[in-house]
Backbone as ProteinMPNN parsed JSONL, in Angstrom:
{"seq_chain_A": "MKLSCAEALAAPPPDMPTKKIVYVVAAVLVDRKKRVLVAQRPAGKAMAGLWEFPGGKIEAGEIPEYALMRELREELGIETRPCGMWPVGFASHNYPDFHLVMPLFAIRVWNGDPTPKEGQNLKWVTVQELYGLDMPEADKPLIPQLEALL", "coords_chain_A": {"N_chain_A": [[-2.632, 28.657, 10.942], [-0.12, 27.438, 8.906], [3.155, 26.362, 9.617], [6.434, 26.806, 8.221], [9.029, 24.343, 7.746], [11.465, 25.269, 8.822], [10.534, 27.301, 10.52], [9.031, 25.747, 12.25], [11.014, 24.262, 13.485], [12.229, 26.216, 15.005], [10.365, 26.774, 16.902], [8.908, 25.71, 20.082], [8.943, 22.148, 20.694], [6.201, 20.171, 19.468], [3.497, 18.61, 21.342], [3.723, 15.121, 21.853], [1.914, 13.164, 19.697], [-0.621, 10.79, 20.474], [-1.805, 7.816, 19.33], [-3.494, 5.039, 17.899], [-1.441, 2.755, 16.187], [-1.44, 1.313, 13.063], [-0.233, -1.401, 11.361], [0.37, -2.274, 8.125], [0.88, -4.058, 5.024], [1.815, -3.835, 1.605], [1.572, -4.672, -1.915], [3.109, -4.186, -5.075], [2.301, -5.553, -7.829], [3.938, -6.298, -10.744], [3.585, -6.523, -14.154], [4.687, -8.006, -17.318], [4.44, -5.955, -19.113], [5.027, -3.757, -17.689], [2.913, -2.823, -16.204], [0.866, -2.219, -13.33], [-0.918, -3.894, -10.712], [-4.008, -3.016, -9.336], [-6.465, -2.889, -6.754], [-9.914, -2.504, -6.122], [-11.499, -1.292, -3.32], [-14.06, -3.139, -1.772], [-17.667, -2.65, -1.397], [-18.943, -1.879, 1.827], [-16.602, -2.034, 3.239], [-14.113, -0.064, 4.957], [-13.27, 2.962, 3.355], [-14.442, 2.256, 0.932], [-14.651, 1.661, -2.569], [-12.344, 3.004, -3.281], [-9.215, 2.76, -5.025], [-6.481, 0.607, -4.507], [-3.212, -0.658, -3.563], [-2.754, -4.142, -3.511], [-2.883, -6.014, -0.44], [-2.56, -6.058, 3.146], [-3.351, -6.123, 6.701], [-0.697, -6.582, 9.043], [-0.268, -9.3, 11.028], [0.041, -10.084, 14.55], [3.303, -11.0, 15.386], [4.016, -11.61, 12.765], [6.288, -11.147, 10.049], [6.753, -8.52, 7.638], [7.053, -9.499, 4.897], [6.084, -12.145, 4.984], [3.511, -11.717, 5.889], [2.559, -10.415, 3.654], [2.729, -12.458, 1.731], [0.714, -14.172, 2.759], [-1.56, -12.467, 2.66], [-1.774, -11.966, -0.13], [-2.3, -14.508, -1.067], [-4.788, -14.983, 0.189], [-6.377, -12.807, -0.78], [-5.995, -12.684, -3.582], [-5.422, -15.196, -4.556], [-2.868, -16.029, -5.314], [0.547, -17.239, -5.27], [3.447, -16.22, -3.644], [6.89, -15.444, -2.82], [9.325, -14.379, -0.373], [11.851, -14.097, -1.625], [11.26, -13.096, -4.103], [10.452, -10.516, -3.759], [10.952, -7.004, -3.413], [11.727, -4.145, -1.466], [10.175, -1.034, -2.142], [9.342, 1.335, -1.155], [7.667, 3.205, 1.467], [4.784, 4.061, 3.376], [3.762, 6.482, 5.732], [1.191, 7.515, 7.343], [-1.146, 9.785, 8.697], [-4.26, 9.17, 9.685], [-7.603, 10.204, 10.714], [-8.446, 8.508, 12.909], [-6.399, 6.716, 13.412], [-2.901, 5.865, 12.943], [-1.203, 5.017, 10.059], [1.228, 2.704, 9.027], [3.01, 1.54, 6.34], [4.864, -0.666, 4.573], [5.899, -1.024, 1.177], [6.145, -3.408, -1.308], [7.646, -4.458, -4.338], [6.751, -6.874, -6.766], [7.583, -9.205, -9.155], [7.418, -11.813, -9.84], [5.268, -14.51, -9.521], [3.059, -17.233, -8.714], [0.167, -18.392, -10.375], [-2.918, -16.827, -11.444], [-3.885, -13.574, -10.742], [-6.856, -13.291, -9.002], [-9.919, -11.957, -7.987], [-10.776, -12.489, -4.67], [-12.198, -11.5, -2.579], [-14.422, -9.983, -3.229], [-13.551, -7.694, -4.481], [-12.774, -5.392, -7.186], [-10.408, -5.735, -9.831], [-7.682, -4.318, -11.646], [-5.272, -3.799, -14.242], [-2.912, -1.277, -14.576], [-0.995, 1.481, -15.943], [1.799, 3.096, -14.363], [1.551, 5.849, -14.612], [-1.21, 6.092, -14.959], [-2.101, 5.683, -12.395], [-2.157, 8.131, -11.118], [-4.602, 9.242, -11.828], [-6.514, 7.786, -10.483], [-8.898, 7.297, -7.819], [-7.556, 7.021, -4.781], [-6.544, 5.742, -1.52], [-5.345, 8.169, 0.822], [-2.854, 7.506, 1.95], [-1.636, 5.95, 0.006], [-1.065, 7.569, -2.194], [1.454, 9.137, -2.079], [3.234, 7.165, -2.771], [3.203, 6.765, -5.473], [4.959, 8.494, -7.094], [7.392, 7.341, -6.288], [7.204, 4.796, -7.363], [7.056, 5.476, -10.041], [9.628, 6.458, -10.509], [11.034, 4.118, -10.207], [10.008, 2.281, -12.135]], "CA_chain_A": [[-1.555, 29.0, 10.044], [0.86, 26.365, 8.807], [4.534, 26.828, 9.705], [7.446, 26.14, 7.406], [9.84, 23.432, 8.561], [12.429, 26.084, 9.57], [9.795, 27.952, 11.597], [8.644, 24.713, 13.204], [12.207, 23.9, 14.261], [12.524, 27.31, 15.925], [9.319, 26.79, 17.926], [8.988, 24.572, 21.015], [8.429, 20.923, 20.059], [4.784, 19.9, 19.765], [3.231, 17.442, 22.179], [3.763, 13.853, 21.137], [0.561, 12.631, 19.501], [-0.833, 9.388, 20.816], [-2.828, 7.282, 18.453], [-3.272, 3.644, 17.532], [-0.659, 2.567, 14.968], [-1.85, 0.138, 12.303], [0.81, -1.838, 10.447], [-0.098, -3.038, 6.98], [1.888, -4.271, 3.996], [1.173, -3.81, 0.3], [2.366, -5.165, -3.048], [2.965, -3.687, -6.432], [2.542, -6.626, -8.784], [4.35, -5.681, -12.001], [3.548, -7.511, -15.236], [5.739, -7.853, -18.338], [4.236, -4.679, -19.804], [5.299, -2.759, -16.653], [1.677, -2.351, -15.591], [0.734, -2.634, -11.933], [-2.26, -4.334, -10.349], [-4.676, -2.322, -8.236], [-7.729, -3.496, -6.328], [-10.889, -1.538, -5.632], [-12.072, -1.735, -2.047], [-15.48, -3.459, -1.965], [-18.698, -2.018, -0.561], [-19.009, -2.399, 3.187], [-15.304, -1.87, 3.899], [-13.654, 1.317, 5.068], [-12.734, 3.529, 2.108], [-15.025, 1.502, -0.191], [-14.596, 2.302, -3.874], [-11.009, 3.511, -3.593], [-8.262, 1.813, -5.608], [-5.317, 0.475, -3.634], [-2.291, -1.752, -3.831], [-3.185, -5.301, -2.713], [-2.155, -6.297, 0.793], [-3.419, -6.014, 4.312], [-2.754, -5.969, 8.035], [0.34, -7.484, 9.548], [-0.746, -9.879, 12.288], [1.041, -10.177, 15.616], [4.334, -12.0, 15.17], [4.363, -11.768, 11.349], [7.155, -10.173, 9.407], [5.992, -7.985, 6.509], [7.067, -10.332, 3.689], [5.209, -13.301, 5.165], [2.152, -11.181, 5.925], [2.186, -10.143, 2.274], [2.466, -13.76, 1.117], [-0.596, -14.62, 3.242], [-2.601, -11.581, 2.139], [-1.944, -12.166, -1.572], [-2.959, -15.817, -1.219], [-6.179, -14.829, 0.593], [-7.092, -11.816, -1.587], [-5.838, -12.835, -5.031], [-5.202, -16.591, -4.917], [-1.547, -16.238, -5.918], [1.635, -17.596, -4.362], [4.668, -15.421, -3.761], [7.908, -15.753, -1.828], [10.149, -13.211, -0.069], [12.965, -13.946, -2.554], [10.78, -12.383, -5.277], [9.947, -9.203, -3.334], [11.943, -6.032, -2.981], [11.066, -2.946, -0.95], [10.259, 0.122, -3.034], [8.957, 2.535, -0.43], [6.728, 2.975, 2.556], [3.916, 5.185, 3.719], [3.47, 6.757, 7.13], [0.113, 8.486, 7.123], [-1.995, 10.042, 9.849], [-5.697, 9.236, 9.472], [-8.223, 10.764, 11.923], [-8.593, 7.588, 14.038], [-5.216, 5.86, 13.578], [-1.746, 6.194, 12.109], [-0.886, 3.86, 9.232], [2.601, 2.484, 8.565], [2.836, 0.54, 5.296], [5.911, -0.915, 3.59], [5.426, -1.414, -0.143], [7.087, -4.301, -1.986], [7.392, -4.789, -5.742], [6.813, -8.313, -7.043], [7.499, -9.485, -10.587], [7.276, -13.251, -10.031], [4.291, -15.172, -8.664], [2.351, -18.36, -9.329], [-1.279, -18.225, -10.443], [-3.473, -15.613, -12.036], [-4.614, -12.806, -9.725], [-8.305, -13.434, -9.09], [-10.51, -11.346, -6.796], [-11.337, -13.471, -3.733], [-12.921, -10.827, -1.5], [-15.418, -9.069, -3.78], [-12.944, -6.484, -5.017], [-12.465, -5.316, -8.605], [-8.985, -5.649, -10.117], [-7.305, -3.875, -12.99], [-3.871, -3.509, -14.519], [-2.768, 0.097, -15.051], [0.366, 2.011, -15.96], [2.067, 3.931, -13.193], [0.99, 7.176, -14.869], [-2.659, 6.027, -14.753], [-2.39, 5.714, -10.958], [-2.433, 9.514, -10.72], [-5.998, 9.542, -12.093], [-7.406, 6.932, -9.693], [-9.203, 7.662, -6.437], [-6.797, 6.103, -3.929], [-6.38, 6.212, -0.149], [-4.311, 9.204, 0.965], [-1.559, 6.896, 2.266], [-1.058, 5.347, -1.202], [-0.707, 8.572, -3.206], [2.875, 9.492, -2.129], [4.017, 6.043, -3.291], [3.181, 6.768, -6.939], [6.221, 8.99, -7.673], [8.455, 6.372, -6.02], [7.046, 3.752, -8.377], [7.37, 6.068, -11.339], [11.091, 6.498, -10.604], [11.53, 2.73, -10.28], [9.583, 1.613, -13.355]], "C_chain_A": [[-0.517, 27.878, 10.071], [2.271, 26.952, 8.794], [5.415, 26.111, 8.684], [8.25, 25.232, 8.322], [10.844, 24.224, 9.404], [11.745, 26.779, 10.746], [9.4, 26.942, 12.671], [9.826, 24.307, 14.077], [12.553, 24.966, 15.289], [11.519, 27.37, 17.07], [9.536, 25.64, 18.909], [8.417, 23.318, 20.349], [6.973, 20.701, 20.424], [4.662, 18.71, 20.706], [3.23, 16.197, 21.302], [2.346, 13.341, 20.954], [0.493, 11.169, 19.934], [-2.022, 8.898, 20.024], [-2.492, 5.819, 18.195], [-2.477, 3.598, 16.226], [-1.098, 1.256, 14.336], [-0.75, -0.173, 11.299], [0.19, -2.705, 9.359], [1.061, -3.187, 6.004], [1.163, -4.332, 2.658], [2.153, -4.24, -0.783], [2.064, -4.364, -4.297], [3.329, -4.865, -7.321], [2.806, -5.966, -10.128], [4.352, -6.759, -13.078], [4.64, -7.205, -16.278], [5.62, -6.569, -19.135], [4.492, -3.485, -18.891], [4.027, -2.091, -16.132], [1.632, -2.884, -14.163], [-0.725, -2.976, -11.649], [-2.777, -3.499, -9.187], [-6.013, -3.008, -7.983], [-8.636, -2.398, -5.799], [-11.538, -2.089, -4.372], [-13.576, -1.954, -2.206], [-16.399, -2.686, -1.025], [-18.7, -2.678, 0.815], [-17.695, -2.306, 3.939], [-14.986, -0.389, 4.02], [-13.039, 1.744, 3.746], [-13.224, 2.764, 0.873], [-14.964, 2.335, -1.467], [-13.241, 2.846, -4.249], [-10.135, 2.389, -4.15], [-7.004, 1.802, -4.763], [-4.401, -0.628, -4.14], [-2.725, -2.928, -2.965], [-2.298, -5.519, -1.49], [-3.107, -6.264, 1.962], [-2.639, -5.915, 5.605], [-1.698, -7.019, 8.311], [-0.146, -7.991, 10.9], [0.394, -9.966, 13.293], [2.025, -11.303, 15.321], [4.738, -12.199, 13.723], [5.404, -10.737, 10.939], [6.444, -9.716, 8.133], [5.951, -8.892, 5.283], [6.136, -11.535, 3.813], [3.75, -12.869, 5.299], [1.672, -10.917, 4.497], [1.918, -11.434, 1.503], [1.059, -14.242, 1.472], [-1.712, -13.782, 2.63], [-2.837, -11.798, 0.643], [-2.585, -13.514, -1.883], [-4.449, -15.676, -0.918], [-6.97, -13.923, -0.358], [-7.108, -12.128, -3.074], [-5.618, -14.268, -5.493], [-3.878, -16.847, -5.605], [-0.53, -16.587, -4.84], [2.856, -16.745, -4.682], [5.658, -15.911, -2.723], [8.75, -14.507, -1.571], [11.315, -13.01, -1.05], [12.565, -13.192, -3.825], [10.231, -10.998, -4.977], [11.122, -8.279, -3.075], [11.23, -4.757, -2.552], [11.259, -1.773, -1.903], [9.864, 1.423, -2.341], [8.098, 2.183, 0.762], [5.926, 4.246, 2.78], [3.798, 5.262, 5.231], [2.454, 7.885, 7.09], [-0.797, 8.569, 8.34], [-3.451, 10.18, 9.407], [-6.342, 9.762, 10.754], [-8.218, 9.816, 13.132], [-7.378, 6.706, 14.3], [-4.087, 6.383, 12.704], [-1.335, 4.924, 11.377], [0.592, 3.853, 8.862], [2.535, 1.309, 7.591], [4.082, 0.425, 4.419], [5.28, -1.402, 2.281], [6.52, -2.216, -0.833], [6.678, -4.486, -3.439], [7.602, -6.281, -5.929], [6.649, -8.495, -8.546], [7.265, -10.97, -10.869], [6.279, -13.797, -9.014], [3.691, -16.328, -9.436], [0.856, -18.103, -9.26], [-1.652, -16.919, -11.115], [-4.213, -14.846, -10.951], [-6.113, -12.818, -9.989], [-8.92, -12.814, -7.842], [-11.206, -12.379, -5.917], [-12.191, -12.833, -2.646], [-13.891, -9.775, -2.025], [-14.859, -7.793, -4.368], [-12.821, -6.55, -6.548], [-10.957, -5.188, -8.753], [-8.79, -5.033, -11.488], [-5.81, -3.59, -13.04], [-3.793, -2.107, -15.122], [-1.292, 0.456, -15.144], [0.563, 2.855, -14.704], [1.468, 5.32, -13.395], [-0.527, 7.19, -14.654], [-3.036, 6.043, -13.272], [-2.758, 7.12, -10.497], [-3.907, 9.877, -10.906], [-6.988, 8.72, -11.293], [-7.692, 7.552, -8.328], [-8.561, 6.611, -5.552], [-6.786, 6.621, -2.502], [-5.223, 7.212, -0.064], [-2.929, 8.609, 1.225], [-0.871, 6.344, 1.02], [-0.498, 6.379, -2.172], [0.78, 8.943, -3.231], [3.765, 8.37, -2.676], [4.109, 6.063, -4.816], [4.47, 7.332, -7.531], [7.408, 8.05, -7.428], [8.405, 5.25, -7.037], [7.44, 4.257, -9.759], [8.89, 6.116, -11.545], [11.681, 5.106, -10.787], [11.233, 2.085, -11.619], [9.783, 2.507, -14.55]], "O_chain_A": [[-0.096, 27.433, 11.138], [2.555, 27.905, 8.068], [5.168, 24.958, 8.331], [8.159, 25.344, 9.544], [11.058, 23.898, 10.571], [12.303, 26.844, 11.841], [9.432, 27.25, 13.863], [9.661, 24.039, 15.267], [13.114, 24.652, 16.338], [11.807, 27.966, 18.108], [10.268, 24.698, 18.606], [7.505, 23.417, 19.528], [6.55, 20.999, 21.541], [5.588, 17.912, 20.852], [2.79, 16.229, 20.153], [1.642, 13.104, 21.935], [1.453, 10.416, 19.768], [-3.101, 9.491, 20.048], [-1.33, 5.419, 18.267], [-2.796, 4.311, 15.275], [-1.126, 0.216, 14.994], [-0.376, 0.675, 10.489], [-0.43, -3.731, 9.637], [2.09, -2.526, 6.139], [0.035, -4.819, 2.578], [3.37, -4.189, -0.611], [0.938, -3.931, -4.54], [4.506, -5.148, -7.545], [1.998, -5.168, -10.602], [5.028, -7.78, -12.945], [5.412, -6.259, -16.122], [6.584, -6.136, -19.765], [4.215, -2.343, -19.258], [4.054, -0.947, -15.678], [2.281, -3.878, -13.836], [-1.64, -2.423, -12.259], [-2.085, -3.298, -8.188], [-6.603, -3.619, -8.875], [-8.185, -1.479, -5.116], [-12.059, -3.205, -4.36], [-14.287, -1.082, -2.706], [-15.969, -2.145, -0.006], [-18.485, -3.883, 0.941], [-17.671, -2.481, 5.157], [-15.521, 0.436, 3.279], [-12.358, 0.953, 3.093], [-12.499, 2.642, -0.114], [-15.192, 3.544, -1.451], [-12.998, 3.129, -5.423], [-10.297, 1.223, -3.792], [-6.515, 2.852, -4.348], [-4.759, -1.416, -5.016], [-3.037, -2.734, -1.79], [-1.1, -5.235, -1.522], [-4.317, -6.422, 1.796], [-1.435, -5.659, 5.61], [-1.791, -8.168, 7.88], [-0.406, -7.202, 11.809], [1.567, -9.926, 12.923], [1.619, -12.431, 15.038], [5.719, -12.895, 13.46], [5.401, -9.603, 11.419], [5.613, -10.451, 7.599], [4.888, -9.039, 4.679], [5.471, -11.904, 2.844], [2.851, -13.589, 4.863], [0.512, -11.169, 4.172], [0.981, -11.496, 0.707], [0.302, -14.667, 0.599], [-2.699, -14.326, 2.136], [-3.984, -11.812, 0.197], [-3.33, -13.641, -2.855], [-5.285, -16.182, -1.668], [-8.109, -14.237, -0.703], [-8.102, -11.876, -3.756], [-5.624, -14.535, -6.695], [-3.765, -17.781, -6.399], [-0.714, -16.278, -3.662], [3.237, -16.58, -5.841], [5.308, -16.702, -1.848], [8.879, -13.661, -2.456], [11.726, -11.873, -1.286], [13.432, -12.702, -4.549], [9.614, -10.372, -5.839], [12.163, -8.71, -2.579], [10.259, -4.335, -3.179], [12.358, -1.543, -2.408], [10.043, 2.503, -2.905], [7.835, 1.011, 1.033], [6.343, 5.346, 2.418], [3.74, 4.243, 5.919], [2.789, 9.042, 6.841], [-1.165, 7.555, 8.932], [-3.829, 11.194, 8.821], [-5.687, 9.767, 11.796], [-8.008, 10.263, 14.259], [-7.334, 6.013, 15.317], [-4.294, 7.234, 11.838], [-1.14, 3.878, 11.997], [1.14, 4.87, 8.436], [2.072, 0.224, 7.944], [4.343, 1.312, 3.606], [4.265, -2.098, 2.285], [7.665, -1.775, -0.935], [5.496, -4.651, -3.737], [8.501, -6.878, -5.338], [5.692, -7.997, -9.139], [6.951, -11.348, -11.998], [6.418, -13.581, -7.81], [3.799, -16.396, -10.66], [0.335, -17.659, -8.237], [-0.82, -16.036, -11.322], [-5.09, -15.411, -10.296], [-6.577, -12.411, -11.054], [-8.481, -13.12, -6.734], [-12.122, -13.067, -6.369], [-12.839, -13.539, -1.874], [-14.156, -8.784, -1.345], [-15.621, -6.893, -4.721], [-12.771, -7.635, -7.126], [-10.296, -4.599, -7.897], [-9.62, -5.2, -12.382], [-5.183, -3.204, -12.054], [-4.519, -1.789, -16.064], [-0.445, -0.176, -14.512], [-0.404, 3.273, -14.067], [0.934, 5.906, -12.454], [-1.073, 8.201, -14.212], [-4.169, 6.381, -12.928], [-3.576, 7.285, -9.592], [-4.41, 10.749, -10.197], [-8.194, 8.933, -11.411], [-6.848, 8.239, -7.755], [-8.965, 5.448, -5.564], [-6.996, 7.814, -2.28], [-4.242, 7.101, -0.799], [-1.93, 9.159, 0.761], [0.358, 6.276, 0.979], [0.45, 6.088, -2.901], [1.34, 9.057, -4.321], [4.926, 8.609, -3.008], [5.004, 5.44, -5.388], [5.042, 6.693, -8.415], [8.319, 7.968, -8.252], [9.443, 4.8, -7.522], [8.077, 3.548, -10.539], [9.374, 5.841, -12.643], [12.708, 4.941, -11.446], [12.094, 1.416, -12.189], [9.479, 2.111, -15.675]]}, "name": "protein", "num_of_chains": 1, "seq": "MKLSCAEALAAPPPDMPTKKIVYVVAAVLVDRKKRVLVAQRPAGKAMAGLWEFPGGKIEAGEIPEYALMRELREELGIETRPCGMWPVGFASHNYPDFHLVMPLFAIRVWNGDPTPKEGQNLKWVTVQELYGLDMPEADKPLIPQLEALL"}
């Protein structure tokens, strides 16, 4: 039985879960038509076939904006800079084997044409079209935040 938040506050606190935390960063590339770019995870990767915002893991010692610059260069062949990024939300999602923490940055300025470099499919969609895509659970709560922004 699931408790309401008020009922949960009245109960003893739950044990602190222990799980590996994975830090990733993602981008919402926004074009002049206010469409956003999504990438389909290729076969052979976890969550293959799902559509996601481009990005990836933050390596040890990286700050999120620089990790995103690196990931977009590697995945899409584009150049970005922190001055052209602004935070629009973040996800904190509990998967069975790990907990994901993901800041999401909007980007309207970049150099180059996004080109799939890792076998993924790309497409430009409206924010409303995101609701109809199969996406990772962590990405779904970000859609209303984007809708309010764009």
